[in-house]
mmJSON file of the N, C-alpha and C atoms, coordinates in Angstrom:
{"data_MODEL":{"atom_site":{
"group_PDB":["ATOM","ATOM","ATOM","ATOM","ATOM","ATOM","ATOM","ATOM","ATOM","ATOM","ATOM","ATOM","ATOM","ATOM","ATOM","ATOM","ATOM","ATOM","ATOM","ATOM","ATOM","ATOM","ATOM","ATOM","ATOM","ATOM","ATOM","ATOM","ATOM","ATOM","ATOM","ATOM","ATOM","ATOM","ATOM","ATOM","ATOM","ATOM","ATOM","ATOM","ATOM","ATOM","ATOM","ATOM","ATOM","ATOM","ATOM","ATOM","ATOM","ATOM","ATOM","ATOM","ATOM","ATOM","ATOM","ATOM","ATOM","ATOM","ATOM","ATOM","ATOM","ATOM","ATOM","ATOM","ATOM","ATOM","ATOM","ATOM","ATOM","ATOM","ATOM","ATOM","ATOM","ATOM","ATOM","ATOM","ATOM","ATOM","ATOM","ATOM","ATOM","ATOM","ATOM","ATOM","ATOM","ATOM","ATOM","ATOM","ATOM","ATOM","ATOM","ATOM","ATOM","ATOM","ATOM","ATOM","ATOM","ATOM","ATOM","ATOM","ATOM","ATOM","ATOM","ATOM","ATOM","ATOM","ATOM","ATOM","ATOM","ATOM","ATOM","ATOM","ATOM","ATOM","ATOM","ATOM","ATOM","ATOM","ATOM","ATOM","ATOM","ATOM","ATOM","ATOM","ATOM","ATOM","ATOM","ATOM","ATOM","ATOM","ATOM","ATOM","ATOM","ATOM","ATOM","ATOM","ATOM","ATOM","ATOM","ATOM","ATOM","ATOM","ATOM","ATOM","ATOM","ATOM","ATOM","ATOM","ATOM","ATOM","ATOM","ATOM","ATOM","ATOM","ATOM","ATOM","ATOM","ATOM","ATOM","ATOM","ATOM","ATOM","ATOM","ATOM","ATOM","ATOM","ATOM","ATOM","ATOM","ATOM","ATOM","ATOM","ATOM","ATOM","ATOM","ATOM","ATOM","ATOM","ATOM","ATOM","ATOM","ATOM","ATOM","ATOM","ATOM","ATOM","ATOM","ATOM","ATOM","ATOM","ATOM","ATOM","ATOM","ATOM","ATOM","ATOM","ATOM","ATOM","ATOM","ATOM","ATOM","ATOM","ATOM","ATOM","ATOM","ATOM","ATOM","ATOM","ATOM","ATOM","ATOM","ATOM","ATOM","ATOM","ATOM","ATOM","ATOM","ATOM","ATOM","ATOM","ATOM","ATOM","ATOM","ATOM","ATOM","ATOM","ATOM","ATOM","ATOM","ATOM","ATOM","ATOM","ATOM","ATOM","ATOM","ATOM","ATOM"],
"id":[1,2,3,4,5,6,7,8,9,10,11,12,13,14,15,16,17,18,19,20,21,22,23,24,25,26,27,28,29,30,31,32,33,34,35,36,37,38,39,40,41,42,43,44,45,46,47,48,49,50,51,52,53,54,55,56,57,58,59,60,61,62,63,64,65,66,67,68,69,70,71,72,73,74,75,76,77,78,79,80,81,82,83,84,85,86,87,88,89,90,91,92,93,94,95,96,97,98,99,100,101,102,103,104,105,106,107,108,109,110,111,112,113,114,115,116,117,118,119,120,121,122,123,124,125,126,127,128,129,130,131,132,133,134,135,136,137,138,139,140,141,142,143,144,145,146,147,148,149,150,151,152,153,154,155,156,157,158,159,160,161,162,163,164,165,166,167,168,169,170,171,172,173,174,175,176,177,178,179,180,181,182,183,184,185,186,187,188,189,190,191,192,193,194,195,196,197,198,199,200,201,202,203,204,205,206,207,208,209,210,211,212,213,214,215,216,217,218,219,220,221,222,223,224,225,226,227,228,229,230,231,232,233,234,235,236,237],
"type_symbol":["N","C","C","N","C","C","N","C","C","N","C","C","N","C","C","N","C","C","N","C","C","N","C","C","N","C","C","N","C","C","N","C","C","N","C","C","N","C","C","N","C","C","N","C","C","N","C","C","N","C","C","N","C","C","N","C","C","N","C","C","N","C","C","N","C","C","N","C","C","N","C","C","N","C","C","N","C","C","N","C","C","N","C","C","N","C","C","N","C","C","N","C","C","N","C","C","N","C","C","N","C","C","N","C","C","N","C","C","N","C","C","N","C","C","N","C","C","N","C","C","N","C","C","N","C","C","N","C","C","N","C","C","N","C","C","N","C","C","N","C","C","N","C","C","N","C","C","N","C","C","N","C","C","N","C","C","N","C","C","N","C","C","N","C","C","N","C","C","N","C","C","N","C","C","N","C","C","N","C","C","N","C","C","N","C","C","N","C","C","N","C","C","N","C","C","N","C","C","N","C","C","N","C","C","N","C","C","N","C","C","N","C","C","N","C","C","N","C","C","N","C","C","N","C","C","N","C","C","N","C","C","N","C","C","N","C","C"],
"label_atom_id":["N","CA","C","N","CA","C","N","CA","C","N","CA","C","N","CA","C","N","CA","C","N","CA","C","N","CA","C","N","CA","C","N","CA","C","N","CA","C","N","CA","C","N","CA","C","N","CA","C","N","CA","C","N","CA","C","N","CA","C","N","CA","C","N","CA","C","N","CA","C","N","CA","C","N","CA","C","N","CA","C","N","CA","C","N","CA","C","N","CA","C","N","CA","C","N","CA","C","N","CA","C","N","CA","C","N","CA","C","N","CA","C","N","CA","C","N","CA","C","N","CA","C","N","CA","C","N","CA","C","N","CA","C","N","CA","C","N","CA","C","N","CA","C","N","CA","C","N","CA","C","N","CA","C","N","CA","C","N","CA","C","N","CA","C","N","CA","C","N","CA","C","N","CA","C","N","CA","C","N","CA","C","N","CA","C","N","CA","C","N","CA","C","N","CA","C","N","CA","C","N","CA","C","N","CA","C","N","CA","C","N","CA","C","N","CA","C","N","CA","C","N","CA","C","N","CA","C","N","CA","C","N","CA","C","N","CA","C","N","CA","C","N","CA","C","N","CA","C","N","CA","C","N","CA","C","N","CA","C","N","CA","C","N","CA","C","N","CA","C","N","CA","C","N","CA","C"],
"label_alt_id":[null,null,null,null,null,null,null,null,null,null,null,null,null,null,null,null,null,null,null,null,null,null,null,null,null,null,null,null,null,null,null,null,null,null,null,null,null,null,null,null,null,null,null,null,null,null,null,null,null,null,null,null,null,null,null,null,null,null,null,null,null,null,null,null,null,null,null,null,null,null,null,null,null,null,null,null,null,null,null,null,null,null,null,null,null,null,null,null,null,null,null,null,null,null,null,null,null,null,null,null,null,null,null,null,null,null,null,null,null,null,null,null,null,null,null,null,null,null,null,null,null,null,null,null,null,null,null,null,null,null,null,null,null,null,null,null,null,null,null,null,null,null,null,null,null,null,null,null,null,null,null,null,null,null,null,null,null,null,null,null,null,null,null,null,null,null,null,null,null,null,null,null,null,null,null,null,null,null,null,null,null,null,null,null,null,null,null,null,null,null,null,null,null,null,null,null,null,null,null,null,null,null,null,null,null,null,null,null,null,null,null,null,null,null,null,null,null,null,null,null,null,null,null,null,null,null,null,null,null,null,null,null,null,null,null,null,null],
"label_comp_id":["MET","MET","MET","LYS","LYS","LYS","ALA","ALA","ALA","LEU","LEU","LEU","VAL","VAL","VAL","ALA","ALA","ALA","ARG","ARG","ARG","GLN","GLN","GLN","PHE","PHE","PHE","ARG","ARG","ARG","THR","THR","THR","LEU","LEU","LEU","GLY","GLY","GLY","ASP","ASP","ASP","ILE","ILE","ILE","GLY","GLY","GLY","LEU","LEU","LEU","SER","SER","SER","ARG","ARG","ARG","GLY","GLY","GLY","MET","MET","MET","ARG","ARG","ARG","GLY","GLY","GLY","ASN","ASN","ASN","GLY","GLY","GLY","ALA","ALA","ALA","TRP","TRP","TRP","MET","MET","MET","ALA","ALA","ALA","VAL","VAL","VAL","GLY","GLY","GLY","ILE","ILE","ILE","VAL","VAL","VAL","SER","SER","SER","LEU","LEU","LEU","GLY","GLY","GLY","PHE","PHE","PHE","ARG","ARG","ARG","ALA","ALA","ALA","LEU","LEU","LEU","GLY","GLY","GLY","HIS","HIS","HIS","VAL","VAL","VAL","ARG","ARG","ARG","ARG","ARG","ARG","ARG","ARG","ARG","ARG","ARG","ARG","GLU","GLU","GLU","VAL","VAL","VAL","ILE","ILE","ILE","TRP","TRP","TRP","ARG","ARG","ARG","ALA","ALA","ALA","GLU","GLU","GLU","LEU","LEU","LEU","ALA","ALA","ALA","PRO","PRO","PRO","GLY","GLY","GLY","GLU","GLU","GLU","ARG","ARG","ARG","LEU","LEU","LEU","GLU","GLU","GLU","ILE","ILE","ILE","GLY","GLY","GLY","HIS","HIS","HIS","LEU","LEU","LEU","LEU","LEU","LEU","GLU","GLU","GLU","SER","SER","SER","PHE","PHE","PHE","ARG","ARG","ARG","ASP","ASP","ASP","LEU","LEU","LEU","GLY","GLY","GLY","GLU","GLU","GLU","LYS","LYS","LYS","PRO","PRO","PRO","PRO","PRO","PRO","SER","SER","SER"],
"label_asym_id":["A","A","A","A","A","A","A","A","A","A","A","A","A","A","A","A","A","A","A","A","A","A","A","A","A","A","A","A","A","A","A","A","A","A","A","A","A","A","A","A","A","A","A","A","A","A","A","A","A","A","A","A","A","A","A","A","A","A","A","A","A","A","A","A","A","A","A","A","A","A","A","A","A","A","A","A","A","A","A","A","A","A","A","A","A","A","A","A","A","A","A","A","A","A","A","A","A","A","A","A","A","A","A","A","A","A","A","A","A","A","A","A","A","A","A","A","A","A","A","A","A","A","A","A","A","A","A","A","A","A","A","A","A","A","A","A","A","A","A","A","A","A","A","A","A","A","A","A","A","A","A","A","A","A","A","A","A","A","A","A","A","A","A","A","A","A","A","A","A","A","A","A","A","A","A","A","A","A","A","A","A","A","A","A","A","A","A","A","A","A","A","A","A","A","A","A","A","A","A","A","A","A","A","A","A","A","A","A","A","A","A","A","A","A","A","A","A","A","A","A","A","A","A","A","A","A","A","A","A","A","A","A","A","A","A","A","A"],
"label_entity_id":["1","1","1","1","1","1","1","1","1","1","1","1","1","1","1","1","1","1","1","1","1","1","1","1","1","1","1","1","1","1","1","1","1","1","1","1","1","1","1","1","1","1","1","1","1","1","1","1","1","1","1","1","1","1","1","1","1","1","1","1","1","1","1","1","1","1","1","1","1","1","1","1","1","1","1","1","1","1","1","1","1","1","1","1","1","1","1","1","1","1","1","1","1","1","1","1","1","1","1","1","1","1","1","1","1","1","1","1","1","1","1","1","1","1","1","1","1","1","1","1","1","1","1","1","1","1","1","1","1","1","1","1","1","1","1","1","1","1","1","1","1","1","1","1","1","1","1","1","1","1","1","1","1","1","1","1","1","1","1","1","1","1","1","1","1","1","1","1","1","1","1","1","1","1","1","1","1","1","1","1","1","1","1","1","1","1","1","1","1","1","1","1","1","1","1","1","1","1","1","1","1","1","1","1","1","1","1","1","1","1","1","1","1","1","1","1","1","1","1","1","1","1","1","1","1","1","1","1","1","1","1","1","1","1","1","1","1"],
"label_seq_id":[1,1,1,2,2,2,3,3,3,4,4,4,5,5,5,6,6,6,7,7,7,8,8,8,9,9,9,10,10,10,11,11,11,12,12,12,13,13,13,14,14,14,15,15,15,16,16,16,17,17,17,18,18,18,19,19,19,20,20,20,21,21,21,22,22,22,23,23,23,24,24,24,25,25,25,26,26,26,27,27,27,28,28,28,29,29,29,30,30,30,31,31,31,32,32,32,33,33,33,34,34,34,35,35,35,36,36,36,37,37,37,38,38,38,39,39,39,40,40,40,41,41,41,42,42,42,43,43,43,44,44,44,45,45,45,46,46,46,47,47,47,48,48,48,49,49,49,50,50,50,51,51,51,52,52,52,53,53,53,54,54,54,55,55,55,56,56,56,57,57,57,58,58,58,59,59,59,60,60,60,61,61,61,62,62,62,63,63,63,64,64,64,65,65,65,66,66,66,67,67,67,68,68,68,69,69,69,70,70,70,71,71,71,72,72,72,73,73,73,74,74,74,75,75,75,76,76,76,77,77,77,78,78,78,79,79,79],
"pdbx_PDB_ins_code":[null,null,null,null,null,null,null,null,null,null,null,null,null,null,null,null,null,null,null,null,null,null,null,null,null,null,null,null,null,null,null,null,null,null,null,null,null,null,null,null,null,null,null,null,null,null,null,null,null,null,null,null,null,null,null,null,null,null,null,null,null,null,null,null,null,null,null,null,null,null,null,null,null,null,null,null,null,null,null,null,null,null,null,null,null,null,null,null,null,null,null,null,null,null,null,null,null,null,null,null,null,null,null,null,null,null,null,null,null,null,null,null,null,null,null,null,null,null,null,null,null,null,null,null,null,null,null,null,null,null,null,null,null,null,null,null,null,null,null,null,null,null,null,null,null,null,null,null,null,null,null,null,null,null,null,null,null,null,null,null,null,null,null,null,null,null,null,null,null,null,null,null,null,null,null,null,null,null,null,null,null,null,null,null,null,null,null,null,null,null,null,null,null,null,null,null,null,null,null,null,null,null,null,null,null,null,null,null,null,null,null,null,null,null,null,null,null,null,null,null,null,null,null,null,null,null,null,null,null,null,null,null,null,null,null,null,null],
"Cartn_x":[364.983,364.219,362.72,362.512,361.16,360.349,361.033,360.36,359.958,360.805,360.555,359.326,359.276,358.168,356.861,356.965,355.729,355.277,356.185,355.809,355.205,355.726,355.233,353.806,353.624,352.312,351.278,351.744,350.839,350.424,351.378,351.147,350.152,350.343,349.483,348.075,347.916,346.629,345.968,346.703,346.19,345.687,346.464,346.117,344.808,344.762,343.654,342.352,342.421,341.267,340.805,341.808,341.526,340.825,341.419,340.806,339.483,339.434,338.207,337.046,337.298,336.254,335.698,336.488,336.0,335.26,335.088,334.215,334.883,336.214,336.913,336.89,336.118,335.948,337.227,338.052,339.239,340.265,340.375,341.241,340.685,339.338,338.72,339.073,339.083,339.453,340.907,341.796,343.23,343.338,342.655,342.697,342.182,341.094,340.531,341.384,341.959,342.901,344.103,344.682,345.83,345.5,344.303,343.91,343.744,343.297,343.1,344.45,345.483,346.774,347.451,347.217,347.795,347.146,345.829,345.169,345.669,345.888,346.385,347.81,348.6,349.949,349.972,348.993,348.926,348.467,347.564,347.052,348.178,348.953,349.973,351.235,351.4,352.609,352.716,353.864,354.075,354.468,353.917,354.339,355.455,356.457,357.606,357.257,357.436,357.173,358.487,358.474,359.651,359.882,358.77,358.912,357.545,357.512,356.264,356.434,355.456,355.475,354.025,353.859,352.514,352.549,351.61,351.535,350.742,351.178,350.459,349.44,348.371,347.436,348.129,347.854,348.479,349.686,350.283,351.46,350.945,351.829,351.483,352.654,352.38,353.332,353.398,354.568,354.749,355.663,355.212,355.95,356.436,357.735,358.274,359.328,359.413,360.402,361.258,361.074,361.942,363.01,364.102,365.185,364.716,363.838,363.365,362.602,361.92,361.168,362.064,363.243,364.231,364.854,365.152,365.787,364.795,363.457,362.504,362.398,362.613,362.562,363.941,364.947,366.282,366.946,366.612,367.187,368.147,368.95,369.823,369.074,369.065,368.447,369.239,368.468,369.141,370.156,371.242,372.261,372.08],
"Cartn_y":[321.287,321.732,321.293,320.044,319.499,320.278,320.603,321.388,322.747,323.343,324.736,324.691,323.695,323.602,323.384,322.487,322.202,323.465,324.259,325.507,326.486,326.601,327.513,327.081,325.75,325.235,325.426,325.299,325.519,327.053,327.873,329.326,329.656,329.151,329.394,328.918,327.755,327.261,328.154,328.621,329.493,330.834,331.365,332.609,332.314,331.186,330.812,330.751,330.088,329.959,331.33,332.124,333.407,334.323,334.385,335.2,334.615,333.324,332.663,332.863,332.924,333.237,334.629,335.474,336.832,336.977,335.839,335.861,335.584,335.383,335.141,333.639,333.177,331.752,331.062,331.794,331.152,330.872,331.828,331.594,330.518,330.422,329.34,328.008,327.844,326.621,326.269,327.269,327.067,326.594,327.145,326.746,325.419,325.066,323.67,322.584,322.864,321.9,321.715,322.826,322.759,321.95,322.235,321.537,320.009,319.628,318.254,317.572,318.231,317.667,317.47,318.426,318.351,317.19,316.993,315.863,314.518,314.442,313.221,312.953,313.967,313.802,313.2,313.632,313.085,311.656,311.359,309.945,309.038,309.449,308.634,308.425,309.351,309.394,308.057,307.425,306.134,306.482,305.761,305.84,304.856,305.335,304.459,303.706,302.413,301.567,301.47,301.987,301.961,300.652,300.105,298.861,298.189,296.916,296.176,294.794,294.526,293.215,292.795,291.537,291.027,290.573,291.055,290.692,289.443,288.555,287.387,287.739,286.945,287.198,287.31,288.324,288.477,289.401,289.65,290.483,291.969,292.865,294.245,295.032,296.218,297.102,298.387,298.788,300.07,300.952,302.162,303.121,304.224,304.436,305.509,306.284,307.535,308.43,309.073,308.9,309.495,308.535,309.009,308.119,307.427,308.014,307.397,306.121,306.069,304.861,303.707,303.956,302.899,302.493,303.414,303.058,302.238,302.579,301.804,300.378,300.095,298.753,298.023,298.704,298.119,297.878,298.744,298.594,299.785,299.576,300.693,301.473,302.835,303.574,303.444,303.563,303.476,304.595,304.284,305.36,306.009],
"Cartn_z":[154.059,152.886,152.934,153.394,153.473,154.514,155.607,156.654,156.196,155.389,154.828,153.91,153.05,152.123,152.905,153.916,154.764,155.456,155.964,156.664,155.692,154.472,153.523,153.078,152.93,152.525,153.634,154.857,155.995,156.088,155.815,155.853,154.708,153.566,152.397,152.754,153.363,153.782,154.836,155.769,156.801,156.185,155.276,154.585,153.725,153.005,152.227,153.053,154.216,155.03,155.584,155.999,156.544,155.527,154.353,153.303,152.746,152.732,152.276,153.215,154.557,155.503,155.367,154.738,154.462,153.106,152.473,151.297,149.951,149.922,148.661,148.406,147.413,147.119,146.676,145.864,145.356,146.519,147.463,148.554,149.528,149.574,150.393,149.821,148.504,147.844,148.125,148.091,148.392,149.815,150.761,152.141,152.363,151.754,151.923,151.355,150.167,149.556,150.466,150.955,151.829,153.143,153.648,154.896,154.601,153.418,153.052,152.966,152.34,152.222,153.581,154.438,155.824,156.586,156.377,157.042,156.497,155.175,154.605,155.123,155.272,155.828,157.198,158.026,159.398,159.37,158.48,158.414,157.921,156.963,156.273,157.155,158.115,158.915,159.691,159.638,160.345,161.792,162.714,164.11,164.448,165.001,165.346,166.683,166.599,167.801,168.554,169.778,170.63,171.309,171.858,172.557,172.575,172.367,172.322,173.044,173.839,174.55,174.869,175.092,175.393,176.854,177.58,179.043,179.227,180.072,180.434,181.479,181.652,182.738,184.063,184.824,186.111,186.16,184.992,184.901,184.825,185.219,185.074,184.496,184.024,183.373,184.22,184.6,185.269,184.462,184.228,183.453,184.414,184.496,185.365,184.606,184.932,184.312,185.349,186.597,187.586,188.098,188.449,188.978,190.269,191.039,192.228,191.965,190.835,190.515,190.171,189.647,189.357,190.66,191.578,192.847,193.691,193.633,194.388,193.915,192.665,192.072,192.207,192.696,192.824,191.461,190.451,189.141,188.844,187.845,187.387,186.333,186.41,185.39,184.074,182.948,181.614,181.381,180.803,180.638,179.275],
"occupancy":[1.0,1.0,1.0,1.0,1.0,1.0,1.0,1.0,1.0,1.0,1.0,1.0,1.0,1.0,1.0,1.0,1.0,1.0,1.0,1.0,1.0,1.0,1.0,1.0,1.0,1.0,1.0,1.0,1.0,1.0,1.0,1.0,1.0,1.0,1.0,1.0,1.0,1.0,1.0,1.0,1.0,1.0,1.0,1.0,1.0,1.0,1.0,1.0,1.0,1.0,1.0,1.0,1.0,1.0,1.0,1.0,1.0,1.0,1.0,1.0,1.0,1.0,1.0,1.0,1.0,1.0,1.0,1.0,1.0,1.0,1.0,1.0,1.0,1.0,1.0,1.0,1.0,1.0,1.0,1.0,1.0,1.0,1.0,1.0,1.0,1.0,1.0,1.0,1.0,1.0,1.0,1.0,1.0,1.0,1.0,1.0,1.0,1.0,1.0,1.0,1.0,1.0,1.0,1.0,1.0,1.0,1.0,1.0,1.0,1.0,1.0,1.0,1.0,1.0,1.0,1.0,1.0,1.0,1.0,1.0,1.0,1.0,1.0,1.0,1.0,1.0,1.0,1.0,1.0,1.0,1.0,1.0,1.0,1.0,1.0,1.0,1.0,1.0,1.0,1.0,1.0,1.0,1.0,1.0,1.0,1.0,1.0,1.0,1.0,1.0,1.0,1.0,1.0,1.0,1.0,1.0,1.0,1.0,1.0,1.0,1.0,1.0,1.0,1.0,1.0,1.0,1.0,1.0,1.0,1.0,1.0,1.0,1.0,1.0,1.0,1.0,1.0,1.0,1.0,1.0,1.0,1.0,1.0,1.0,1.0,1.0,1.0,1.0,1.0,1.0,1.0,1.0,1.0,1.0,1.0,1.0,1.0,1.0,1.0,1.0,1.0,1.0,1.0,1.0,1.0,1.0,1.0,1.0,1.0,1.0,1.0,1.0,1.0,1.0,1.0,1.0,1.0,1.0,1.0,1.0,1.0,1.0,1.0,1.0,1.0,1.0,1.0,1.0,1.0,1.0,1.0,1.0,1.0,1.0,1.0,1.0,1.0],
"B_iso_or_equiv":[0.0,0.0,0.0,0.0,0.0,0.0,0.0,0.0,0.0,0.0,0.0,0.0,0.0,0.0,0.0,0.0,0.0,0.0,0.0,0.0,0.0,0.0,0.0,0.0,0.0,0.0,0.0,0.0,0.0,0.0,0.0,0.0,0.0,0.0,0.0,0.0,0.0,0.0,0.0,0.0,0.0,0.0,0.0,0.0,0.0,0.0,0.0,0.0,0.0,0.0,0.0,0.0,0.0,0.0,0.0,0.0,0.0,0.0,0.0,0.0,0.0,0.0,0.0,0.0,0.0,0.0,0.0,0.0,0.0,0.0,0.0,0.0,0.0,0.0,0.0,0.0,0.0,0.0,0.0,0.0,0.0,0.0,0.0,0.0,0.0,0.0,0.0,0.0,0.0,0.0,0.0,0.0,0.0,0.0,0.0,0.0,0.0,0.0,0.0,0.0,0.0,0.0,0.0,0.0,0.0,0.0,0.0,0.0,0.0,0.0,0.0,0.0,0.0,0.0,0.0,0.0,0.0,0.0,0.0,0.0,0.0,0.0,0.0,0.0,0.0,0.0,0.0,0.0,0.0,0.0,0.0,0.0,0.0,0.0,0.0,0.0,0.0,0.0,0.0,0.0,0.0,0.0,0.0,0.0,0.0,0.0,0.0,0.0,0.0,0.0,0.0,0.0,0.0,0.0,0.0,0.0,0.0,0.0,0.0,0.0,0.0,0.0,0.0,0.0,0.0,0.0,0.0,0.0,0.0,0.0,0.0,0.0,0.0,0.0,0.0,0.0,0.0,0.0,0.0,0.0,0.0,0.0,0.0,0.0,0.0,0.0,0.0,0.0,0.0,0.0,0.0,0.0,0.0,0.0,0.0,0.0,0.0,0.0,0.0,0.0,0.0,0.0,0.0,0.0,0.0,0.0,0.0,0.0,0.0,0.0,0.0,0.0,0.0,0.0,0.0,0.0,0.0,0.0,0.0,0.0,0.0,0.0,0.0,0.0,0.0,0.0,0.0,0.0,0.0,0.0,0.0,0.0,0.0,0.0,0.0,0.0,0.0],
"pdbx_formal_charge":[null,null,null,null,null,null,null,null,null,null,null,null,null,null,null,null,null,null,null,null,null,null,null,null,null,null,null,null,null,null,null,null,null,null,null,null,null,null,null,null,null,null,null,null,null,null,null,null,null,null,null,null,null,null,null,null,null,null,null,null,null,null,null,null,null,null,null,null,null,null,null,null,null,null,null,null,null,null,null,null,null,null,null,null,null,null,null,null,null,null,null,null,null,null,null,null,null,null,null,null,null,null,null,null,null,null,null,null,null,null,null,null,null,null,null,null,null,null,null,null,null,null,null,null,null,null,null,null,null,null,null,null,null,null,null,null,null,null,null,null,null,null,null,null,null,null,null,null,null,null,null,null,null,null,null,null,null,null,null,null,null,null,null,null,null,null,null,null,null,null,null,null,null,null,null,null,null,null,null,null,null,null,null,null,null,null,null,null,null,null,null,null,null,null,null,null,null,null,null,null,null,null,null,null,null,null,null,null,null,null,null,null,null,null,null,null,null,null,null,null,null,null,null,null,null,null,null,null,null,null,null,null,null,null,null,null,null],
"auth_seq_id":[1,1,1,2,2,2,3,3,3,4,4,4,5,5,5,6,6,6,7,7,7,8,8,8,9,9,9,10,10,10,11,11,11,12,12,12,13,13,13,14,14,14,15,15,15,16,16,16,17,17,17,18,18,18,19,19,19,20,20,20,21,21,21,22,22,22,23,23,23,24,24,24,25,25,25,26,26,26,27,27,27,28,28,28,29,29,29,30,30,30,31,31,31,32,32,32,33,33,33,34,34,34,35,35,35,36,36,36,37,37,37,38,38,38,39,39,39,40,40,40,41,41,41,42,42,42,43,43,43,44,44,44,45,45,45,46,46,46,47,47,47,48,48,48,49,49,49,50,50,50,51,51,51,52,52,52,53,53,53,54,54,54,55,55,55,56,56,56,57,57,57,58,58,58,59,59,59,60,60,60,61,61,61,62,62,62,63,63,63,64,64,64,65,65,65,66,66,66,67,67,67,68,68,68,69,69,69,70,70,70,71,71,71,72,72,72,73,73,73,74,74,74,75,75,75,76,76,76,77,77,77,78,78,78,79,79,79],
"auth_comp_id":["MET","MET","MET","LYS","LYS","LYS","ALA","ALA","ALA","LEU","LEU","LEU","VAL","VAL","VAL","ALA","ALA","ALA","ARG","ARG","ARG","GLN","GLN","GLN","PHE","PHE","PHE","ARG","ARG","ARG","THR","THR","THR","LEU","LEU","LEU","GLY","GLY","GLY","ASP","ASP","ASP","ILE","ILE","ILE","GLY","GLY","GLY","LEU","LEU","LEU","SER","SER","SER","ARG","ARG","ARG","GLY","GLY","GLY","MET","MET","MET","ARG","ARG","ARG","GLY","GLY","GLY","ASN","ASN","ASN","GLY","GLY","GLY","ALA","ALA","ALA","TRP","TRP","TRP","MET","MET","MET","ALA","ALA","ALA","VAL","VAL","VAL","GLY","GLY","GLY","ILE","ILE","ILE","VAL","VAL","VAL","SER","SER","SER","LEU","LEU","LEU","GLY","GLY","GLY","PHE","PHE","PHE","ARG","ARG","ARG","ALA","ALA","ALA","LEU","LEU","LEU","GLY","GLY","GLY","HIS","HIS","HIS","VAL","VAL","VAL","ARG","ARG","ARG","ARG","ARG","ARG","ARG","ARG","ARG","ARG","ARG","ARG","GLU","GLU","GLU","VAL","VAL","VAL","ILE","ILE","ILE","TRP","TRP","TRP","ARG","ARG","ARG","ALA","ALA","ALA","GLU","GLU","GLU","LEU","LEU","LEU","ALA","ALA","ALA","PRO","PRO","PRO","GLY","GLY","GLY","GLU","GLU","GLU","ARG","ARG","ARG","LEU","LEU","LEU","GLU","GLU","GLU","ILE","ILE","ILE","GLY","GLY","GLY","HIS","HIS","HIS","LEU","LEU","LEU","LEU","LEU","LEU","GLU","GLU","GLU","SER","SER","SER","PHE","PHE","PHE","ARG","ARG","ARG","ASP","ASP","ASP","LEU","LEU","LEU","GLY","GLY","GLY","GLU","GLU","GLU","LYS","LYS","LYS","PRO","PRO","PRO","PRO","PRO","PRO","SER","SER","SER"],
"auth_asym_id":["A","A","A","A","A","A","A","A","A","A","A","A","A","A","A","A","A","A","A","A","A","A","A","A","A","A","A","A","A","A","A","A","A","A","A","A","A","A","A","A","A","A","A","A","A","A","A","A","A","A","A","A","A","A","A","A","A","A","A","A","A","A","A","A","A","A","A","A","A","A","A","A","A","A","A","A","A","A","A","A","A","A","A","A","A","A","A","A","A","A","A","A","A","A","A","A","A","A","A","A","A","A","A","A","A","A","A","A","A","A","A","A","A","A","A","A","A","A","A","A","A","A","A","A","A","A","A","A","A","A","A","A","A","A","A","A","A","A","A","A","A","A","A","A","A","A","A","A","A","A","A","A","A","A","A","A","A","A","A","A","A","A","A","A","A","A","A","A","A","A","A","A","A","A","A","A","A","A","A","A","A","A","A","A","A","A","A","A","A","A","A","A","A","A","A","A","A","A","A","A","A","A","A","A","A","A","A","A","A","A","A","A","A","A","A","A","A","A","A","A","A","A","A","A","A","A","A","A","A","A","A","A","A","A","A","A","A"],
"auth_atom_id":["N","CA","C","N","CA","C","N","CA","C","N","CA","C","N","CA","C","N","CA","C","N","CA","C","N","CA","C","N","CA","C","N","CA","C","N","CA","C","N","CA","C","N","CA","C","N","CA","C","N","CA","C","N","CA","C","N","CA","C","N","CA","C","N","CA","C","N","CA","C","N","CA","C","N","CA","C","N","CA","C","N","CA","C","N","CA","C","N","CA","C","N","CA","C","N","CA","C","N","CA","C","N","CA","C","N","CA","C","N","CA","C","N","CA","C","N","CA","C","N","CA","C","N","CA","C","N","CA","C","N","CA","C","N","CA","C","N","CA","C","N","CA","C","N","CA","C","N","CA","C","N","CA","C","N","CA","C","N","CA","C","N","CA","C","N","CA","C","N","CA","C","N","CA","C","N","CA","C","N","CA","C","N","CA","C","N","CA","C","N","CA","C","N","CA","C","N","CA","C","N","CA","C","N","CA","C","N","CA","C","N","CA","C","N","CA","C","N","CA","C","N","CA","C","N","CA","C","N","CA","C","N","CA","C","N","CA","C","N","CA","C","N","CA","C","N","CA","C","N","CA","C","N","CA","C","N","CA","C","N","CA","C","N","CA","C","N","CA","C","N","CA","C","N","CA","C"],
"pdbx_PDB_model_num":[1,1,1,1,1,1,1,1,1,1,1,1,1,1,1,1,1,1,1,1,1,1,1,1,1,1,1,1,1,1,1,1,1,1,1,1,1,1,1,1,1,1,1,1,1,1,1,1,1,1,1,1,1,1,1,1,1,1,1,1,1,1,1,1,1,1,1,1,1,1,1,1,1,1,1,1,1,1,1,1,1,1,1,1,1,1,1,1,1,1,1,1,1,1,1,1,1,1,1,1,1,1,1,1,1,1,1,1,1,1,1,1,1,1,1,1,1,1,1,1,1,1,1,1,1,1,1,1,1,1,1,1,1,1,1,1,1,1,1,1,1,1,1,1,1,1,1,1,1,1,1,1,1,1,1,1,1,1,1,1,1,1,1,1,1,1,1,1,1,1,1,1,1,1,1,1,1,1,1,1,1,1,1,1,1,1,1,1,1,1,1,1,1,1,1,1,1,1,1,1,1,1,1,1,1,1,1,1,1,1,1,1,1,1,1,1,1,1,1,1,1,1,1,1,1,1,1,1,1,1,1,1,1,1,1,1,1]
}}}
């Protein structure tokens, strides 16, 4: 339900900006307000932290996504 409302709000904003660019001031206001709410939603969205660690001096971090990178390190890939 939340995604449906967000999609409709986004569509309304796109229509507002489109018609507003053609000279309709009321639609331009609708588009700008919609764009503002979308921007606030992006700012307020929390980012999920997957993994966090602090590296000591001299340590390094390697990120791999291929099975070969796990085999090269002699580790088992996550299941």
